[in-house]
C-alpha positions as CSV (number, residue, x, y, z in Angstrom):
1,M,4.0,14.8,-16.1
2,T,2.8,12.4,-18.7
3,S,5.7,10.1,-19.6
4,V,6.4,8.4,-16.3
5,A,6.8,4.6,-16.5
6,T,8.6,3.7,-13.2
7,L,8.6,4.9,-9.6
8,A,12.0,6.5,-10.3
9,D,10.3,8.7,-12.9
10,L,7.8,9.8,-10.3
11,L,10.4,11.0,-7.9
12,V,12.1,13.4,-10.2
13,A,9.2,15.8,-10.2
14,G,10.1,17.7,-7.0
15,D,12.7,20.5,-6.7
16,D,15.7,19.4,-4.7
17,E,15.2,21.8,-1.8
18,E,11.4,21.6,-1.5
19,P,9.8,19.4,1.1
20,A,8.9,15.8,0.1
21,V,8.3,13.9,3.4
22,V,7.1,15.6,6.5
23,T,6.9,13.9,9.9
24,A,4.0,14.4,12.3
25,G,6.4,16.4,14.4
26,G,7.2,18.8,11.5
27,A,10.7,17.5,10.5
28,V,11.2,17.7,6.7
29,L,13.1,15.6,4.1
30,S,13.5,17.4,0.8
31,H,12.9,15.9,-2.6
32,G,16.6,15.8,-3.3
33,R,17.3,14.0,0.0
34,L,14.4,11.6,-0.6
35,R,15.8,10.6,-4.0
36,A,19.3,10.1,-2.4
37,E,18.1,8.1,0.5
38,T,15.8,5.9,-1.6
39,A,18.7,5.2,-4.0
40,R,21.1,4.5,-1.1
41,L,18.8,2.0,0.6
42,A,17.9,0.4,-2.8
43,K,21.6,-0.1,-3.5
44,R,22.0,-1.8,-0.1
45,L,19.1,-4.1,-0.9
46,R,20.3,-4.9,-4.4
47,A,23.7,-5.9,-3.0
48,L,22.0,-8.6,-1.0
49,G,21.3,-10.3,-4.3
50,L,17.9,-9.0,-5.1
51,G,16.8,-9.0,-8.8
52,P,13.7,-7.6,-10.5
53,G,10.6,-8.9,-8.9
54,D,12.3,-10.4,-5.8
55,R,10.0,-9.8,-2.9
56,V,11.0,-7.6,0.0
57,A,8.5,-7.8,2.9
58,I,8.1,-4.7,5.0
59,V,6.7,-5.0,8.6
60,L,6.8,-1.4,9.9
61,D,4.3,0.9,11.4
62,N,3.1,4.0,9.5
63,G,5.5,6.9,9.3
64,P,8.3,8.3,7.2
65,E,10.5,5.2,7.7
66,M,7.8,3.1,6.2
67,A,7.4,5.4,3.2
68,I,11.1,5.4,2.5
69,A,11.4,1.7,3.0
70,F,8.6,1.1,0.5
71,L,10.2,3.3,-2.2
72,A,13.6,1.6,-1.7
73,A,12.2,-1.9,-1.7
74,A,10.2,-1.2,-4.9
75,A,13.4,0.2,-6.5
76,A,15.4,-2.8,-5.5
77,G,12.9,-5.6,-6.1
78,A,9.2,-5.8,-5.4
79,A,7.8,-4.3,-2.1
80,A,5.5,-6.4,-0.1
81,P,4.2,-4.2,2.8
82,L,2.4,-6.2,5.5
83,N,0.1,-5.2,8.3
84,P,2.5,-4.8,11.4
85,R,-0.4,-5.9,13.6
86,Y,-0.7,-9.3,12.1
87,R,0.1,-12.3,14.3
88,A,3.3,-14.3,13.6
89,E,1.2,-17.0,12.0
90,E,-0.4,-14.6,9.6
91,L,2.9,-12.9,8.7
92,G,4.4,-16.4,8.1
93,F,1.6,-17.3,5.7
94,Y,1.8,-14.1,3.7
95,M,5.6,-14.2,3.4
96,G,5.7,-17.8,2.5
97,D,2.9,-17.3,-0.1
98,L,4.9,-14.5,-1.7
99,G,8.3,-16.2,-1.6
100,V,9.8,-13.3,0.3
101,R,13.6,-13.0,0.1
102,V,14.2,-10.1,2.5
103,L,12.2,-8.9,5.4
104,I,12.6,-5.3,6.6
105,T,11.3,-4.6,10.1
106,G,12.0,-2.3,13.0
107,P,14.2,-2.7,16.1
108,E,13.1,-4.9,18.9
109,G,10.2,-3.3,20.7
110,S,8.8,-1.5,17.6
111,V,5.3,-2.4,16.3
112,G,5.3,-5.8,14.6
113,A,9.0,-6.5,15.2
114,A,8.5,-9.4,17.6
115,A,5.9,-11.2,15.4
116,A,8.0,-10.6,12.3
117,R,11.1,-12.1,13.9
118,Q,9.1,-15.1,15.0
119,A,7.6,-15.5,11.6
120,V,10.9,-15.3,9.7
121,S,12.5,-17.9,11.9
122,G,10.3,-20.5,10.2
123,L,11.1,-19.5,6.7
124,E,14.0,-20.6,4.6
125,S,16.2,-18.3,2.5
126,V,14.9,-15.1,4.0
127,T,17.4,-12.4,5.1
128,L,16.2,-10.3,8.1
129,A,17.1,-6.6,7.9
130,T,16.4,-4.2,10.7
131,L,15.7,-0.6,9.8
132,T,17.5,1.8,12.2
133,G,18.5,5.4,12.6
134,P,16.7,8.7,12.0
135,F,14.3,8.9,9.1
136,N,16.6,11.1,7.2
137,R,19.5,8.7,7.4
138,L,18.2,5.1,7.7
139,E,20.4,2.1,7.8
140,L,19.7,-1.6,7.3
141,E,21.3,-3.9,9.8
142,L,21.4,-7.5,8.8
143,E,20.5,-9.9,11.6
144,T,20.6,-13.1,9.5
145,R,22.2,-13.9,6.2
146,N,20.4,-16.9,5.0
147,A,21.0,-18.6,1.6
148,L,20.2,-16.4,-1.4
149,P,17.8,-17.6,-4.1
150,P,19.9,-18.9,-7.0
151,A,18.0,-16.7,-9.5
152,A,19.1,-13.6,-7.7
153,A,22.7,-14.6,-6.9
154,R,24.0,-13.0,-10.1
155,Y,23.2,-9.5,-8.6
156,A,25.2,-10.1,-5.4
157,E,28.7,-8.7,-5.0
158,P,30.9,-10.7,-2.7
159,G,32.8,-8.8,0.0
160,A,36.3,-9.4,1.2
161,D,35.0,-11.9,3.8
162,G,32.9,-13.8,1.3
163,G,29.8,-12.1,2.7
164,L,27.6,-9.6,0.9
165,E,28.6,-6.0,1.0
166,G,26.1,-3.1,0.7
167,D,28.4,-0.7,-1.0
168,G,28.6,-2.4,-4.4
169,E,26.4,-1.1,-7.2
170,P,24.7,-3.9,-9.0
171,G,23.7,-1.5,-11.8
172,V,20.2,-3.0,-12.4
173,D,17.6,-0.5,-13.6
174,R,14.0,-1.3,-13.0
175,A,11.9,-1.5,-16.2
176,P,8.2,-0.5,-16.6
177,D,7.1,-4.2,-16.8
178,D,9.0,-5.2,-13.6
179,V,6.8,-5.9,-10.6
180,A,7.2,-3.1,-8.0
181,L,4.5,-4.0,-5.5
182,V,2.7,-7.2,-4.4
183,L,-0.4,-7.2,-2.3
184,H,-3.0,-9.8,-1.3
185,T,-6.7,-9.4,-1.8
186,S,-8.7,-9.4,1.4
187,G,-9.6,-13.1,1.2
188,T,-13.0,-12.7,2.9
189,T,-14.6,-15.5,1.0
190,S,-11.6,-17.5,-0.3
191,R,-7.9,-17.9,-0.1
192,P,-6.3,-14.4,-0.7
193,K,-5.1,-13.8,-4.2
194,I,-1.7,-12.3,-5.0
195,V,-1.9,-9.0,-6.9
196,P,1.3,-8.1,-8.7
197,I,1.5,-4.4,-9.6
198,R,4.1,-3.3,-12.1
199,H,6.0,0.0,-12.2
200,R,4.0,1.2,-15.1
201,N,0.7,0.5,-13.2
202,L,1.9,2.5,-10.1
203,A,3.4,5.3,-12.1
204,R,0.3,5.8,-14.3
205,S,-2.1,5.6,-11.4
206,A,-0.3,8.1,-9.3
207,V,-0.3,10.6,-12.2
208,N,-4.0,9.9,-12.9
209,I,-4.9,10.6,-9.3
210,A,-2.8,13.8,-9.2
211,G,-4.3,14.9,-12.5
212,S,-7.9,14.3,-11.4
213,L,-7.3,16.4,-8.3
214,A,-5.3,19.2,-10.1
215,M,-2.3,18.6,-7.8
216,T,0.7,20.9,-8.0
217,A,4.0,21.3,-6.0
218,R,2.0,23.3,-3.5
219,D,-0.1,20.3,-2.5
220,R,0.6,18.4,0.7
221,S,-1.3,15.3,1.8
222,L,-2.0,14.4,5.4
223,N,-1.7,10.6,5.1
224,V,-3.7,8.8,7.7
225,M,-4.2,5.7,5.7
226,P,-2.0,2.6,6.3
227,L,1.0,2.3,4.0
228,F,0.4,-1.4,3.6
229,H,-2.8,-0.5,1.8
230,I,-3.1,0.6,-1.9
231,H,-5.2,3.6,-0.9
232,G,-2.5,5.1,1.4
233,L,0.4,4.2,-1.0
234,L,-1.2,5.8,-4.1
235,A,-3.5,8.6,-3.0
236,G,-1.6,9.5,0.2
237,L,2.0,9.1,-0.9
238,L,2.8,8.7,-4.6
239,A,0.2,11.0,-6.0
240,P,1.5,14.2,-4.3
241,L,5.1,13.2,-4.9
242,S,4.4,12.7,-8.6
243,A,3.3,16.4,-8.7
244,G,6.3,17.6,-6.8
245,G,4.3,18.1,-3.6
246,S,4.8,16.6,-0.2
247,V,3.3,14.1,2.2
248,I,2.8,14.2,6.0
249,C,3.6,10.7,7.1
250,T,1.7,10.2,10.3
251,E,1.8,7.1,12.5
252,G,-1.7,6.3,11.4
253,F,-5.2,7.7,11.9
254,D,-5.7,9.3,15.3
255,A,-9.0,11.2,15.8
256,F,-7.6,12.9,18.9
257,R,-4.5,14.4,17.1
258,F,-6.2,14.9,13.7
259,F,-7.2,18.5,14.1
260,S,-3.9,19.6,15.6
261,W,-2.2,18.1,12.6
262,L,-4.4,20.2,10.3
263,E,-3.6,23.3,12.3
264,T,0.2,22.9,12.6
265,L,1.2,21.1,9.5
266,R,-1.2,22.8,7.0
267,P,-2.0,20.0,4.5
268,T,-4.0,20.8,1.4
269,Y,-6.0,17.6,1.6
270,Y,-6.4,14.3,3.4
271,T,-7.8,11.0,2.0
272,A,-9.5,8.4,4.1
273,V,-12.1,5.7,4.3
274,P,-15.6,6.6,5.4
275,T,-15.3,5.2,9.0
276,M,-12.3,7.6,9.5
277,H,-14.3,10.5,8.2
278,Q,-17.1,9.6,10.6
279,M,-14.6,9.6,13.5
280,V,-13.3,13.0,12.3
281,L,-16.8,14.4,12.5
282,S,-17.4,12.9,16.0
283,R,-14.4,14.8,17.3
284,S,-15.1,18.1,15.5
285,A,-17.2,20.0,18.0
286,G,-14.4,22.1,19.4
287,H,-12.6,22.6,16.1
288,R,-15.2,23.9,13.7
289,S,-13.8,27.4,13.3
290,M,-10.2,26.1,12.7
291,A,-11.5,23.4,10.3
292,R,-12.8,26.2,8.0
293,D,-9.5,28.0,8.1
294,C,-6.9,25.2,8.1
295,G,-6.0,25.5,4.4
296,L,-7.6,22.3,3.0
297,R,-8.3,22.5,-0.7
298,F,-10.5,19.3,-0.7
299,V,-11.2,16.2,1.2
300,R,-11.1,12.8,-0.5
301,S,-12.9,9.5,0.3
302,S,-12.4,6.1,-1.1
303,S,-12.2,2.3,-0.5
304,A,-15.9,2.1,0.6
305,S,-19.1,4.0,-0.2
306,L,-19.4,7.3,1.6
307,P,-22.9,7.8,2.9
308,A,-24.5,11.0,1.7
309,P,-25.1,12.4,5.3
310,V,-21.4,12.0,6.0
311,L,-20.4,13.7,2.8
312,D,-22.7,16.6,3.6
313,E,-21.4,17.0,7.1
314,L,-17.8,17.0,5.9
315,K,-18.6,19.7,3.4
316,E,-20.2,21.8,6.1
317,L,-17.3,21.2,8.5
318,F,-14.4,22.1,6.2
319,G,-16.2,24.3,3.6
320,V,-14.4,22.6,0.7
321,P,-15.3,20.0,-1.9
322,V,-15.5,16.4,-0.7
323,I,-14.4,14.1,-3.5
324,E,-15.6,10.6,-3.5
325,A,-13.4,8.2,-5.5
326,Y,-13.7,4.5,-6.5
327,G,-10.8,2.2,-6.5
328,M,-9.6,-1.4,-6.3
329,T,-6.2,-3.0,-5.7
330,E,-6.4,-4.8,-9.1
331,A,-6.7,-1.4,-10.8
332,T,-3.9,0.1,-8.7
333,H,-6.4,2.0,-6.7
334,Q,-8.4,4.8,-8.4
335,M,-10.7,4.0,-11.3
336,C,-13.3,6.9,-11.0
337,A,-13.6,10.1,-9.1
338,N,-15.9,13.0,-8.8
339,P,-14.4,16.1,-10.4
340,L,-13.4,19.3,-8.6
341,P,-15.4,22.5,-9.2
342,P,-16.3,24.1,-11.5
343,A,-17.2,20.6,-12.9
344,V,-20.1,18.9,-11.3
345,A,-19.8,16.3,-8.5
346,K,-22.9,14.3,-8.4
347,A,-24.4,13.2,-5.1
348,R,-24.3,9.4,-4.5
349,S,-22.0,9.0,-7.5
350,V,-18.3,7.9,-7.4
351,G,-17.7,10.1,-10.4
352,V,-16.3,9.6,-13.9
353,P,-13.4,7.3,-15.1
354,T,-9.9,8.6,-14.5
355,G,-7.5,7.1,-16.9
356,V,-9.4,3.9,-17.5
357,E,-12.2,2.7,-19.7
358,L,-15.3,1.7,-17.9
359,A,-18.3,-0.5,-18.8
360,V,-21.3,-2.0,-17.0
361,L,-21.8,-5.6,-18.1
362,D,-24.5,-8.2,-17.9
363,D,-24.0,-11.9,-16.8
364,L,-22.8,-12.8,-20.3
365,G,-20.2,-9.9,-20.4
366,R,-22.2,-7.7,-22.7
367,P,-22.5,-3.9,-22.1
368,V,-25.9,-2.9,-20.7
369,P,-27.8,0.3,-21.7
370,T,-27.3,3.6,-19.9
371,G,-29.0,3.6,-16.6
372,Q,-29.3,-0.2,-16.3
373,R,-27.6,-2.1,-13.5
374,G,-24.8,-4.6,-14.1
375,E,-21.3,-5.6,-13.0
376,V,-18.8,-2.8,-13.2
377,A,-15.7,-3.6,-15.4
378,V,-12.6,-1.6,-16.3
379,R,-9.6,-1.8,-18.5
380,G,-6.6,0.4,-19.1
381,P,-3.0,1.0,-18.1
382,T,-3.5,0.9,-14.4
383,V,-5.3,-2.5,-14.4
384,I,-3.0,-5.5,-13.6
385,D,-2.3,-8.1,-16.2
386,G,-3.7,-10.9,-13.9
387,Y,-3.3,-12.5,-10.6
388,E,-0.1,-14.4,-9.7
389,N,-0.2,-18.2,-10.5
390,N,-4.0,-18.3,-10.3
391,P,-5.5,-19.1,-13.7
392,E,-8.9,-20.0,-12.2
393,A,-9.2,-16.5,-10.6
394,D,-8.0,-14.9,-13.8
395,R,-10.7,-16.7,-15.8
396,A,-13.4,-15.5,-13.3
397,A,-12.2,-11.8,-13.2
398,F,-10.6,-11.1,-16.6
399,A,-12.4,-11.5,-19.9
400,S,-11.9,-9.9,-23.3
401,G,-9.6,-7.3,-21.8
402,W,-12.0,-6.3,-19.0
403,F,-11.4,-6.7,-15.3
404,R,-14.8,-7.5,-13.7
405,T,-14.8,-5.8,-10.3
406,G,-17.6,-7.7,-8.6
407,D,-19.4,-4.4,-7.9
408,E,-22.9,-3.7,-9.1
409,G,-23.7,-0.3,-10.5
410,C,-25.0,1.8,-13.4
411,V,-23.7,4.7,-15.5
412,D,-25.9,7.8,-16.2
413,A,-26.1,9.7,-19.5
414,D,-23.2,12.0,-18.4
415,G,-20.9,9.0,-17.7
416,Y,-21.1,9.2,-13.9
417,L,-20.9,5.8,-12.1
418,F,-23.4,5.0,-9.3
419,L,-22.6,1.9,-7.2
420,T,-25.3,-0.2,-5.7
421,G,-23.1,-2.6,-3.8
422,R,-20.9,-5.6,-3.9
423,L,-22.6,-8.5,-5.8
424,K,-21.5,-10.9,-3.1
425,E,-22.9,-8.6,-0.3
426,Q,-26.3,-8.1,-1.9
427,I,-29.0,-9.6,0.3
428,N,-31.4,-12.0,-1.4
429,R,-34.6,-12.1,0.7
430,G,-36.8,-14.7,-0.9
431,G,-36.0,-13.3,-4.3
432,E,-36.1,-9.7,-3.3
433,K,-32.7,-8.1,-3.9
434,I,-31.6,-5.5,-1.3
435,S,-28.6,-3.3,-1.4
436,P,-27.0,-2.9,2.1
437,L,-25.8,0.6,1.1
438,E,-29.4,1.8,0.6
439,V,-30.3,0.7,4.2
440,D,-27.1,2.1,5.6
441,E,-27.8,5.5,4.2
442,V,-31.3,5.7,5.6
443,L,-30.0,4.6,9.1
444,L,-27.3,7.3,9.0
445,G,-30.1,9.9,8.4
446,H,-31.3,9.3,12.0
447,E,-29.9,11.9,14.3
448,A,-28.9,9.3,16.9
449,V,-26.9,7.1,14.6
450,A,-23.1,7.7,14.1
451,E,-22.2,4.5,12.2
452,A,-24.2,1.8,10.5
453,V,-23.7,-1.5,8.6
454,T,-26.4,-3.6,7.0
455,F,-25.8,-7.3,6.4
456,A,-27.4,-10.7,5.6
457,V,-28.5,-13.2,8.2
458,P,-29.3,-16.8,7.1
459,H,-33.1,-17.6,7.2
460,P,-34.6,-21.2,6.9
461,K,-37.3,-20.2,4.4
462,L,-36.3,-16.9,2.8
463,G,-32.6,-17.8,2.4
464,E,-31.5,-14.5,3.8
465,E,-33.0,-11.9,6.0
466,V,-31.9,-8.3,6.6
467,A,-30.1,-7.2,9.8
468,A,-28.2,-4.1,10.8
469,A,-25.8,-2.9,13.5
470,V,-25.3,0.7,14.6
471,V,-23.2,2.8,16.9
472,T,-25.0,5.7,18.4
473,V,-23.8,9.3,18.7
474,D,-22.1,10.0,22.0
475,G,-24.9,10.8,24.6
476,A,-27.7,9.8,22.3
477,S,-30.4,7.2,23.2
478,V,-32.4,5.2,20.8
479,T,-34.1,1.8,20.8
480,E,-34.2,-0.9,18.1
481,R,-37.9,-0.4,17.8
482,E,-37.5,3.3,17.1
483,L,-34.9,2.7,14.5
484,R,-37.0,0.1,12.7
485,R,-40.0,2.5,12.7
486,F,-37.7,5.3,11.3
487,L,-36.6,2.9,8.5
488,S,-40.1,1.9,7.6
489,E,-40.9,5.6,6.8
490,S,-38.4,5.5,3.9
491,L,-38.0,1.8,2.9
492,A,-40.3,-0.9,1.6
493,A,-41.2,-3.4,4.3
494,F,-39.0,-6.2,3.0
495,K,-35.9,-3.9,3.2
496,V,-36.4,-3.0,6.9
497,P,-34.0,-5.1,9.1
498,R,-35.7,-7.6,11.3
499,R,-32.8,-7.0,13.8
500,V,-31.0,-3.8,14.6
501,L,-28.2,-4.3,17.0
502,L,-26.8,-1.4,19.1
503,L,-23.0,-1.9,19.5
504,N,-20.2,0.1,21.0
505,E,-18.1,-0.5,18.0
506,L,-18.6,-1.9,14.5
507,P,-16.3,-4.8,13.3
508,K,-13.8,-3.3,10.8
509,G,-10.9,-4.6,8.8
510,P,-7.2,-3.5,9.3
511,T,-7.7,-0.5,7.0
512,G,-10.9,0.7,8.7
513,K,-13.4,-0.7,6.2
514,L,-16.6,-2.2,7.4
515,Q,-16.8,-5.9,6.8
516,R,-20.3,-7.3,5.9
517,I,-19.5,-10.8,4.8
518,D,-20.0,-13.3,7.7
519,L,-20.9,-10.5,10.0
520,A,-23.9,-12.4,11.1
521,G,-21.6,-15.2,12.3
522,R,-19.3,-12.9,14.1
523,L,-22.2,-11.2,15.9
524,G,-23.8,-14.5,16.9
525,L,-26.8,-14.2,14.6
526,A,-26.1,-17.2,12.4
527,P,-27.1,-20.8,13.3
């Protein structure tokens, strides 16, 4: 499929009777029913007065209900999925920042429902809708009918009682330039920026991902990524649907149930962040024979750098290609990916561009020679037009048609991209530049280390010093001194962390990504 321009275009790929959405328990919704249910819920939302771009917040846990709610919200207005484990104050901030008009959440007692109700009580002109019923026949029950935004009122159809009925057909088609999804950047160092993603961005990115992985109607993803995150939405949900395939909508990553899902539901791939892959490996001891015979075609990793030892262990466990991809929210997820065989996947590379043009730029925005490090930049149909109402951020990130990612890397003679880290995370020890990823990879080469994260610690004379935190393999014993000695065998002395903390768990963000920025403060190492 090459002519898709909206999410509606994506959903026509699957045969009516073939599976589209599969629950963790094995229940199935066909492509025909998915299209019908999405259209029915979108019609209900439009009858509330929603116009193109009006924001529909979704506070639901992972699962088929969340997937269908997202598709309907994007068809009716602009979906704004939020982490259901946010506190009420956080939900209130994000919904207020986005100008949300409708909030979809679950019944009382479901994950996030109490916080969502508390948050919406402090916002004006927000209609609260509760999603109820079985996943194959969902309903929206209106709990509040607050004032509609004047700009959207022309789409509302009055009912006999003067209220808004859900049975009228507003007849508004979504165009490729309409915003379909709004997300916030992580905001680790500043106020989160709003990322508006248009139908054409989503549609093209899903097709690019499916194409790079040679997806067909026979493919089925095991989606363990959150559906409030671009990774889960694109690579886990929309990409297989765009190829006429199906998606297993789990309740989220669960290392204890992961292998039973593989055995009973027979996905052809799963996509996850590196920390999830590491947890899969940690629980694989009793499943190694089944892992080789479970029907996976490949394993995909994205959203953070996959350490080489983890990649090798995954290959050995499943006996299939492990595809490392590179993505960002501002580029509607995937920008590069290693190819499937018989093409070459290069170790420590995030692959070649997939549907975007890529360059490595110097500080003045000029392309650097092959093999030289610089800031990675991309442009193309999946890259957003700019942040919402943030000209200062636009000036910093967008220049001459390029989106500057903030990542440092280099491109080899074959066009493969090698990342060396986030520019903001790079450690500057008295003028010596250290990539945390390099130290992470050496640490993970120690047989006692299961997880590792390297980060900067403030230093009065050097500016920054190197530190690291590790989680050991179950049952393993190792000391800080032993780990520093091990590192010194492979790294220059200035790269060896002065502190290596042994922790039970590494601090992670809501999507499972390791968080380096301000880690020193959170671990009590900063003054």
